[in-house]
C-alpha atoms as one frame of an Amber mdcrd trajectory, in Angstrom:
protein
  -2.953  18.178 -31.571  -2.763  20.370 -28.263  -1.761  18.412 -25.148  -3.554
  16.947 -22.139  -4.599  19.211 -19.408  -2.480  17.146 -17.031   0.149  16.242
 -19.762   0.658  19.239 -20.404   0.574  20.484 -16.704   3.524  17.876 -15.562
   5.722  17.820 -18.945   9.562  18.600 -18.274   9.866  21.768 -18.115  12.704
  22.421 -20.857  14.412  25.858 -21.764  16.497  25.265 -25.052  16.870  26.727
 -28.713  13.165  25.969 -29.116  11.963  27.398 -26.597  12.956  31.358 -27.831
  10.171  31.670 -29.464   8.948  28.806 -31.870   7.421  26.356 -29.347   3.951
  27.587 -30.268   1.471  29.176 -28.118   1.347  27.841 -24.674  -1.778  29.058
 -22.180  -3.766  28.278 -19.174  -6.950  29.135 -18.195  -7.699  29.504 -14.012
 -10.294  30.013 -11.680  -7.939  32.244  -9.131  -9.719  31.757  -5.858  -9.677
  28.241  -6.108  -7.406  27.859  -7.831  -8.901  25.519 -10.433  -7.162  24.638
 -13.369  -9.803  24.747 -16.614  -8.235  25.040 -19.595  -3.746  24.438 -20.533
  -1.307  23.934 -23.169   1.937  23.918 -23.033   1.673  25.286 -19.713   4.901
  23.947 -18.073   6.947  24.614 -21.403   9.799  27.215 -20.087  10.197  30.505
 -22.743  10.765  33.869 -22.565   7.650  36.098 -21.654   8.977  39.665 -22.657
   6.806  42.033 -20.573   5.266  40.098 -18.066   7.758  40.162 -16.708   6.587
  42.958 -15.812   4.435  42.052 -13.143   6.644  41.092 -10.923   8.811  44.234
 -11.103   5.721  46.499  -9.938   4.891  43.579  -7.348   7.983  44.381  -5.855
   7.627  48.181  -5.608   4.243  47.926  -4.165   5.235  45.001  -1.557   8.202
  47.098  -0.834   6.268  50.727  -0.608   3.503  48.589   1.519   6.050  47.577
   3.562   7.956  50.668   4.012   4.892  52.983   4.599   6.232  54.846   1.309
   4.372  57.030  -0.254   4.246  56.377  -4.283   2.999  59.558  -5.385   5.424
  61.349  -2.992   8.818  59.539  -3.468  11.040  60.419  -7.077  12.689  57.996
  -8.835  15.687  59.245 -10.979  16.068  57.744 -14.250  19.359  55.761 -14.231
  22.516  56.153 -16.999  22.050  52.243 -17.280  18.329  52.815 -17.919  19.733
  53.305 -22.118  22.097  50.876 -22.262  19.059  48.021 -22.908  18.027  50.348
 -26.114  13.994  50.345 -27.768  11.555  52.361 -27.192  11.245  55.265 -25.429
   8.211  57.035 -25.661   9.346  59.813 -22.470  12.136  60.654 -23.855  13.737
  59.400 -20.758  17.449  60.325 -20.327  19.533  60.472 -17.322  19.005  62.574
 -14.472  15.182  62.765 -15.616  12.873  62.491 -12.018   9.202  61.414 -12.008
   6.804  59.931  -8.438   7.642  55.712  -8.977   3.573  56.180  -9.733   4.147
  57.372 -12.750   6.958  55.568 -13.245   5.271  52.276 -12.401   2.121  53.940
 -14.683   4.762  53.969 -17.322   6.238  50.617 -16.865   2.558  48.967 -15.941
   0.329  50.700 -18.827   3.053  51.945 -21.436   5.624  48.787 -20.747   8.253
  51.095 -20.944  11.428  49.400 -20.129  13.027  52.898 -19.080  10.690  53.398
 -16.634  10.787  49.434 -14.977  14.709  50.212 -14.855  14.031  53.565 -12.709
  11.622  51.157 -10.466  13.816  48.297 -10.189  16.579  51.372  -9.262  15.247
  53.346  -6.629  13.441  50.469  -5.083  17.317  48.115  -5.468  19.304  50.715
  -3.743  16.571  51.409  -0.771  16.436  47.949  -0.361  20.401  47.879  -0.277
  20.451  50.978   1.704  18.182  49.329   4.629  20.531  46.321   4.861  23.080
  48.261   4.935  24.773  47.578   2.266  25.153  49.634  -0.875  25.722  48.169
  -4.584  23.992  48.009  -7.722  20.491  48.878  -6.808  19.339  46.720 -11.103
  20.501  43.822  -9.225  19.393  43.848  -6.005  15.614  44.375  -7.378  15.907
  41.839  -9.796  17.623  39.483  -6.923  14.417  40.337  -4.791  12.052  39.461
  -7.992  13.503  36.408  -7.752  13.140  35.556  -4.013   9.819  36.335  -5.243
   9.398  33.680  -7.845  11.061  31.326  -4.916   8.600  31.830  -2.706   5.002
  31.533  -4.682   6.017  28.266  -6.060   7.680  29.843  -9.868   9.536  26.585
 -10.552  10.040  27.340 -14.340  10.734  31.189 -13.806  14.085  32.823 -13.899
  14.233  37.011 -13.857  17.176  38.581 -15.758  16.265  41.934 -15.215  12.976
  44.343 -14.495  11.921  44.779 -17.928  12.054  41.579 -20.258  13.888  42.398
 -22.996  15.866  39.521 -24.190  19.319  40.992 -23.720  22.880  38.867 -24.009
  23.398  36.896 -20.865  20.143  38.625 -19.193  17.518  36.845 -20.566  14.667
  35.962 -18.575  12.655  32.737 -18.705   8.847  31.724 -17.526   6.076  29.376
 -18.240   2.291  29.975 -18.851   1.764  28.424 -15.555   3.757  30.906 -13.761
   2.589  33.736 -15.441  -0.977  33.006 -13.830   0.638  31.986 -10.084   2.136
  35.507 -10.271  -0.878  37.331 -12.141  -3.185  35.639  -9.281  -0.579  37.111
  -6.788  -0.243  40.185  -7.968  -4.016  40.451  -8.191  -4.323  40.371  -4.977
  -2.611  43.548  -4.273  -4.948  46.568  -3.993  -1.892  48.960  -5.013  -1.195
  46.282  -7.976  -4.886  46.370  -8.981  -4.835  49.860  -9.274  -2.268  50.585
 -11.461  -2.817  47.973 -14.231  -7.105  48.645 -14.475  -6.470  51.704 -15.942
  -7.277  52.918 -18.944  -5.003  55.497 -19.153  -2.560  58.310 -16.994  -0.963
  61.357 -17.001   2.404  61.138 -15.643   4.772  64.260 -15.785   8.321  63.958
 -16.005  10.776  66.257 -14.602  14.263  67.254 -16.220  16.603  69.951 -17.245
  14.573  71.202 -18.782  11.602  71.606 -17.162   8.266  69.608 -16.503   7.594
  67.654 -19.511   3.664  65.760 -19.094   2.525  62.442 -21.063  -0.875  60.475
 -21.207  -0.063  56.885 -21.306  -2.248  54.040 -22.417  -2.885  51.361 -20.918
  -1.522  48.575 -24.345  -4.035  45.901 -22.863  -6.944  46.141 -24.937  -9.227
  44.088 -23.182  -9.284  47.134 -19.725 -12.427  48.641 -20.106 -14.606  45.316
 -21.236 -17.225  44.635 -18.484 -15.006  42.902 -15.862 -11.851  43.095 -17.202
  -9.126  44.421 -14.699  -5.771  43.871 -15.806  -3.336  42.674 -16.343  -0.382
  43.338 -18.721   1.004  42.349 -22.219   4.149  41.606 -23.630   6.234  40.790
 -26.903   9.384  40.734 -28.125  10.201  38.805 -31.464  11.369  35.874 -29.094
   8.166  35.600 -27.150   5.336  36.343 -29.399   3.027  38.651 -28.406   1.792
  37.685 -25.190  -0.860  38.554 -22.668  -2.205  37.900 -18.941  -6.134  38.987
 -17.799  -7.599  39.251 -14.994 -11.315  39.124 -15.213 -14.101  39.371 -12.325
 -17.444  37.604 -12.090 -20.231  38.815  -9.780 -20.147  36.349  -7.046 -22.102
  33.644  -6.201 -24.788  33.741  -3.183 -26.202  30.831  -1.708 -28.326  30.013
   0.727 -27.144  27.651   3.463 -29.234  25.278   5.885 -29.539  27.332   8.734
 -30.396  30.537   6.053 -27.212  32.579   6.106 -25.343  33.267   2.551 -22.687
  32.006   1.174 -20.800  33.819  -1.439 -17.813  32.585  -2.927 -15.924  34.744
  -5.156 -15.255  34.410  -8.488 -12.322  35.901 -11.059 -10.658  34.159 -13.969
  -7.021  34.309 -14.747  -6.131  33.748 -18.260  -2.464  33.708 -19.808  -1.403
  33.412 -23.620   2.187  33.487 -24.959   3.390  33.512 -28.473  -0.083  33.859
 -29.545  -0.866  35.942 -33.108  -4.306  37.181 -32.204  -3.532  37.722 -28.420
  -6.146  39.203 -27.196  -9.268  37.626 -29.111  -7.277  34.743 -27.988  -8.156
  35.522 -24.469 -11.496  36.468 -24.991 -12.768  32.898 -26.476 -10.721  31.660
 -23.648 -12.515  33.521 -21.318 -15.427  32.520 -23.192 -14.760  28.537 -22.777
 -12.779  28.442 -19.364 -16.420  29.910 -17.838 -18.592  27.851 -19.087 -15.926
  25.177 -18.022 -16.304  26.663 -14.915 -20.042  26.557 -14.770 -19.858  23.081
 -15.322 -17.293  22.154 -12.269 -19.575  23.807 -10.314 -22.727  22.195 -11.516
 -21.422  18.822 -10.609 -19.903  19.562  -7.554 -16.808  21.272  -7.766 -15.422
  18.252  -7.439 -11.463  17.676  -6.833  -9.807  14.364  -7.810  -6.712  15.156
  -7.367  -5.493  18.450  -5.750  -2.212  18.650  -6.847  -3.008  17.726 -10.849
  -6.378  20.448 -10.787  -5.422  22.897  -8.289  -3.114  25.987  -8.882  -2.146
  26.982  -5.335  -0.335  30.235  -4.820   1.093  31.112  -1.448   0.542  34.664
   0.151   4.064  35.054   2.192   4.316  38.680   2.157
């Protein structure tokens, strides 16, 4: 039996052997602008979330570029030797010393879910952050520390990032919850630079290596991108996390006339997160439909809020 919304939202957070992929499905459906939680199940159970981790990776990179005035299209990152140690697929055939723009590395990481590209972004940005602080050290570790600082700032209370890619590695396995991924997704999709990347169906990227230039077409692993009003966000899959998905979908703004004749415009965006769902894309489609129906009922009833702490997913905007 599915847990009630309130029980799901406020059950004790745990991270145990069962959480490593054996806790069943979790999901959350929330209207992003109001923060109204419309549907949820197991939403605060802590578990691995695979490459949904890369949402935070992309946010840190975009925030850093915005803060420093760096042009992602013109700044090159070098694949670090440590990237090969994580294993797994290497769709671009990346080797230590290969170079690509940060923009292309983000396309590969966020669209193609390329773990080596995510490491490349983290290494470059992390070293630049250390340099700006007059320090030296491991760029990836510095970058992951920034990911966790972001988590604290936007109240990801059930989240700990251990690496920039989301693979479960010895002593480097992260964790999160459906509610926290929803918060992170809402925050990320407020950023035009991030949204532009994750809404692309595919993108050509270029790798500069010892043997010359290589071109690749990176396809978005999110099958929902391209469907009406879908904006992204990210897929993820590992044996421990199961198939995961975060998706944002817009609706035309709600326009109302005020008593004085002015127009009130209410933007509408649904964020749906599903974790460990074998048919994640169809599951998300169903939750989108159910979520909008629940939202319509809420609005028709006057958009009443009985207990803000229980019904609203607040997402601060600290940066």
